[in-house]
C-alpha positions as CSV (number, residue, x, y, z in Angstrom):
1,X,-0.7,19.9,1.0
2,X,-3.8,22.0,0.6
3,X,-7.0,20.0,0.3
4,X,-8.4,19.9,-3.3
5,X,-11.9,19.4,-4.6
6,X,-12.9,15.7,-4.7
7,X,-15.4,15.9,-7.6
8,X,-12.7,15.2,-10.2
9,X,-12.2,11.6,-9.2
10,X,-14.8,9.0,-8.2
11,X,-14.8,7.6,-4.7
12,X,-13.4,4.1,-4.8
13,X,-13.8,3.0,-1.2
14,X,-16.8,2.7,1.1
15,X,-16.9,4.2,4.6
16,X,-15.9,2.2,7.6
17,X,-18.7,-0.1,8.5
18,X,-17.3,-3.4,9.7
19,X,-16.1,-4.7,13.0
20,X,-14.3,-7.9,14.1
21,X,-16.1,-11.1,14.3
22,X,-15.8,-12.8,17.8
23,X,-14.1,-15.8,16.1
24,X,-11.8,-14.9,13.3
25,X,-10.2,-17.9,11.5
26,X,-6.5,-18.5,12.3
27,X,-3.9,-17.8,9.6
28,X,-1.9,-20.9,8.8
29,X,1.8,-20.2,8.0
30,X,3.0,-21.3,4.5
31,X,4.9,-24.5,4.1
32,X,8.4,-24.4,2.6
33,X,8.2,-24.0,-1.1
34,X,4.4,-24.0,-1.1
35,X,1.9,-21.4,-2.3
36,X,-0.4,-20.6,0.6
37,X,-3.8,-18.7,0.4
38,X,-5.5,-16.9,3.2
39,X,-9.2,-15.9,2.9
40,X,-9.2,-12.5,4.4
41,X,-12.9,-12.3,5.1
42,X,-12.5,-15.3,7.4
43,X,-9.1,-14.2,8.8
44,X,-10.4,-10.7,9.7
45,X,-13.8,-11.8,10.7
46,X,-15.5,-9.4,8.3
47,X,-18.4,-9.8,5.9
48,X,-17.1,-7.3,3.4
49,X,-13.4,-6.3,3.0
50,X,-11.3,-3.8,1.0
51,X,-7.7,-5.0,1.5
52,X,-5.3,-2.3,0.1
53,X,-2.0,-2.8,1.8
54,X,0.4,-5.3,3.4
55,X,3.8,-4.6,4.9
56,X,6.4,-6.1,7.3
57,X,8.0,-4.0,10.0
58,X,11.8,-4.1,9.1
59,X,13.1,-4.3,12.7
60,X,10.7,-6.8,14.1
61,X,9.4,-8.9,11.1
62,X,5.8,-8.2,12.2
63,X,3.2,-8.4,9.4
64,X,0.6,-5.6,9.1
65,X,-2.4,-5.4,6.8
66,X,-4.5,-2.4,5.9
67,X,-8.2,-2.6,5.1
68,X,-9.6,0.7,3.7
69,X,-12.9,0.1,5.5
70,X,-11.9,-1.5,8.7
71,X,-8.4,-0.3,9.6
72,X,-4.9,-1.7,10.4
73,X,-4.4,-5.3,11.5
74,X,-1.3,-7.0,13.0
75,X,-0.7,-10.8,12.6
76,X,-0.1,-12.1,16.1
77,X,0.6,-15.5,17.7
78,X,-2.4,-17.0,19.5
79,X,-2.9,-20.1,21.6
80,X,-1.6,-23.5,20.3
81,X,0.9,-21.8,18.1
82,X,-1.8,-20.4,15.8
83,X,-1.7,-16.9,14.4
84,X,-4.6,-14.4,14.2
85,X,-5.1,-10.9,12.8
86,X,-5.8,-8.4,15.6
87,X,-7.0,-4.9,14.7
88,X,-4.7,-2.2,16.2
89,X,-6.4,0.8,14.6
90,X,-9.9,1.3,13.1
91,X,-10.1,3.4,10.0
92,X,-12.3,5.9,12.0
93,X,-9.6,6.3,14.7
94,X,-7.1,7.4,12.0
95,X,-9.3,9.5,9.8
96,X,-10.8,11.6,12.6
97,X,-7.2,12.8,13.4
98,X,-6.3,14.0,9.9
99,X,-9.5,14.1,7.8
100,X,-7.9,12.7,4.7
101,X,-9.2,13.4,1.2
102,X,-10.1,9.7,0.8
103,X,-9.9,6.4,2.8
104,X,-6.3,5.3,3.1
105,X,-4.8,3.5,0.0
106,X,-1.6,1.8,1.3
107,X,0.8,1.6,4.1
108,X,4.6,0.9,4.4
109,X,6.3,0.0,7.7
110,X,9.5,2.0,8.3
111,X,10.7,0.6,11.6
112,X,10.3,1.5,15.3
113,X,6.5,1.2,15.0
114,X,6.1,3.8,12.4
115,X,4.4,3.6,9.0
116,X,4.0,5.7,5.9
117,X,0.3,5.7,4.9
118,X,-1.3,7.3,1.9
119,X,-4.6,8.8,0.9
120,X,-5.7,10.9,-2.1
121,X,-3.4,13.9,-2.4
122,X,-1.3,13.2,0.7
123,X,1.0,11.0,2.7
124,X,1.0,10.6,6.5
125,X,3.1,9.2,9.3
126,X,1.4,6.7,11.6
127,X,3.0,6.0,15.0
128,X,2.0,2.7,16.6
129,X,3.3,3.7,20.0
130,X,1.0,6.6,20.7
131,X,-1.7,6.1,18.0
132,X,-1.0,9.4,16.3
133,X,-1.1,10.2,12.6
134,X,0.0,13.4,11.0
135,X,0.7,14.8,7.5
136,X,4.3,13.8,6.6
137,X,5.0,13.8,2.8
138,X,3.2,15.3,-0.2
139,X,3.4,13.6,-3.5
140,X,3.2,16.8,-5.6
141,X,3.5,16.2,-9.3
142,X,6.8,17.2,-11.0
143,X,5.1,19.6,-13.3
144,X,2.5,22.3,-12.4
145,X,-0.1,23.0,-15.1
146,X,-2.3,26.1,-15.6
147,X,-2.2,29.7,-14.7
148,X,-2.8,29.0,-11.0
149,X,-0.3,26.4,-9.8
150,X,-2.0,23.5,-8.0
151,X,-5.5,24.5,-8.9
152,X,-7.5,21.7,-10.5
153,X,-4.7,19.2,-9.8
154,X,-5.2,16.0,-7.9
155,X,-3.0,13.0,-7.3
156,X,-3.8,9.5,-6.3
157,X,-1.4,6.7,-5.4
158,X,-2.6,3.2,-4.5
159,X,0.9,2.1,-3.5
160,X,3.7,3.2,-1.3
161,X,6.8,1.5,0.0
162,X,9.8,2.0,2.3
163,X,13.4,1.5,1.0
164,X,15.3,0.3,4.1
165,X,18.7,0.4,2.3
166,X,18.4,4.0,1.2
167,X,16.1,5.2,4.0
168,X,13.4,6.7,1.8
169,X,9.7,6.5,1.1
170,X,8.3,5.8,-2.4
171,X,5.0,6.4,-3.9
172,X,3.6,5.9,-7.5
173,X,0.8,8.4,-8.1
174,X,-1.2,9.4,-11.2
175,X,-1.8,13.1,-11.7
176,X,-5.1,14.5,-12.9
177,X,-5.8,18.1,-14.1
178,X,-9.4,19.2,-14.4
179,X,-10.4,15.6,-14.3
180,X,-8.1,14.5,-17.1
181,X,-5.3,12.0,-16.5
182,X,-2.0,13.7,-17.5
183,X,0.8,11.7,-16.1
184,X,2.0,8.8,-14.0
185,X,5.3,8.8,-12.0
186,X,7.3,7.2,-9.3
187,X,8.6,9.6,-6.6
188,X,11.0,9.2,-3.7
189,X,10.8,11.1,-0.4
190,X,13.2,11.5,2.6
191,X,12.3,9.5,5.7
192,X,12.0,12.9,7.4
193,X,9.1,13.7,5.1
194,X,8.3,16.8,3.0
195,X,7.9,17.2,-0.8
196,X,9.2,14.8,-3.3
197,X,12.2,16.1,-5.3
198,X,13.2,12.9,-7.2
199,X,10.5,12.0,-9.8
200,X,10.7,9.3,-12.5
201,X,8.2,8.9,-15.3
202,X,6.3,5.7,-15.8
203,X,6.2,4.4,-19.5
204,X,2.5,5.0,-19.7
205,X,0.3,7.5,-17.9
206,X,-2.3,4.8,-17.4
207,X,0.1,2.7,-15.3
208,X,-0.9,2.7,-11.7
209,X,0.5,0.1,-9.3
210,X,-1.9,-1.6,-6.8
211,X,1.1,-2.6,-4.7
212,X,4.7,-1.8,-4.3
213,X,7.6,-3.1,-2.2
214,X,11.4,-2.8,-2.0
215,X,13.6,-5.9,-1.3
216,X,16.8,-6.2,0.7
217,X,18.8,-5.3,-2.4
218,X,16.9,-2.0,-2.8
219,X,15.1,-3.4,-5.9
220,X,11.7,-1.8,-6.4
221,X,8.8,-4.2,-7.2
222,X,5.4,-3.1,-8.5
223,X,2.2,-5.1,-9.1
224,X,-0.4,-3.9,-11.6
225,X,-3.5,-6.0,-12.3
226,X,-2.1,-9.6,-12.4
227,X,1.4,-8.6,-13.4
228,X,4.6,-8.2,-11.5
229,X,7.3,-5.6,-12.5
230,X,10.6,-4.1,-11.3
231,X,11.5,-0.4,-11.7
232,X,15.1,0.9,-12.2
233,X,15.5,4.4,-10.9
234,X,18.9,4.8,-12.6
235,X,17.4,4.2,-16.1
236,X,13.7,5.0,-15.6
237,X,12.9,1.5,-16.9
238,X,9.9,-0.5,-16.0
239,X,10.7,-4.2,-16.5
240,X,8.1,-6.9,-16.7
241,X,8.9,-9.9,-14.4
242,X,6.0,-12.3,-14.9
243,X,2.3,-12.8,-14.8
244,X,0.8,-13.9,-11.5
245,X,-2.2,-15.6,-12.9
246,X,-0.5,-19.0,-12.3
247,X,-1.1,-18.3,-8.6
248,X,-4.7,-17.2,-9.1
249,X,-3.9,-13.5,-8.7
250,X,-6.5,-11.3,-10.4
251,X,-5.7,-7.8,-9.1
252,X,-2.8,-6.8,-7.0
253,X,-3.7,-4.5,-4.1
254,X,-0.6,-5.0,-1.9
255,X,2.9,-6.5,-2.0
256,X,5.6,-7.3,0.6
257,X,8.4,-9.7,1.2
258,X,8.6,-11.9,4.3
259,X,11.2,-14.6,4.7
260,X,11.4,-16.7,1.5
261,X,7.9,-15.6,0.3
262,X,6.4,-12.7,-1.7
263,X,3.0,-11.8,-0.1
264,X,0.4,-10.5,-2.5
265,X,-3.0,-9.1,-1.7
266,X,-5.6,-10.0,-4.3
267,X,-8.3,-7.4,-4.2
268,X,-10.7,-9.4,-6.4
269,X,-10.5,-12.7,-4.5
270,X,-10.1,-11.0,-1.1
271,X,-7.1,-13.2,-0.4
272,X,-3.5,-12.9,0.9
273,X,-1.3,-15.2,-1.2
274,X,2.1,-16.3,-0.1
275,X,4.3,-17.1,-3.1
276,X,7.8,-18.8,-2.7
277,X,10.5,-16.6,-4.1
278,X,11.9,-19.7,-5.9
279,X,8.7,-19.7,-8.0
280,X,9.1,-16.1,-9.2
């Protein structure tokens, strides 16, 4: 996708400025049926954080976390059976390769060490094996407005996901024209990349998910603010599931399933919260 002027939308993330602390705090696994909370400042060893994505590699079960300022982290086993987050890419290492229109906003593991990762106006493919990142899919709006198609149009998604069952990438962008919000949609893209051809309207143009994931039954889950939803592509219906305020969630910035838990990133509290599926 061609680069577009950035003046229409405010910058929402700070530049990369943090590094790992020598002694990050171990991450305790959640107990059966229990809600578990991880303070990400301590777990990442960072004074300031901007957690925007969490995902599980479908073929290995490995957990990855994206911080817009610091980069991509993997949860790894350490000594004495404890687990720690280890940074595998800095934000600078990724941004210098593709010069995205904004810091990255979400990532979704697709298997075989690859990820879909999004920034303003564009989607990329990140390969863990060789550390490469390249333009991969473009979440173009389903309508083009104005005499010059594409001019004055910007898109921003803060959530993406990978549907293992149907082997497709999903993104939920809002579209702006000359700075005005005009629509909000959910789009699907082939695993091979390219333009989105299957677009579905959200019930309100102001809806923007902070996190999205797809479960083993190909059900799409979205988190906005402190609320959890499902989306049905066959009926274009957004269905409210429940509020997450019972679990102390203030603002969803990432979602994924792992085992018998839903993992939620809370952007306000700076926490990763493990919620038992039986509690949903």
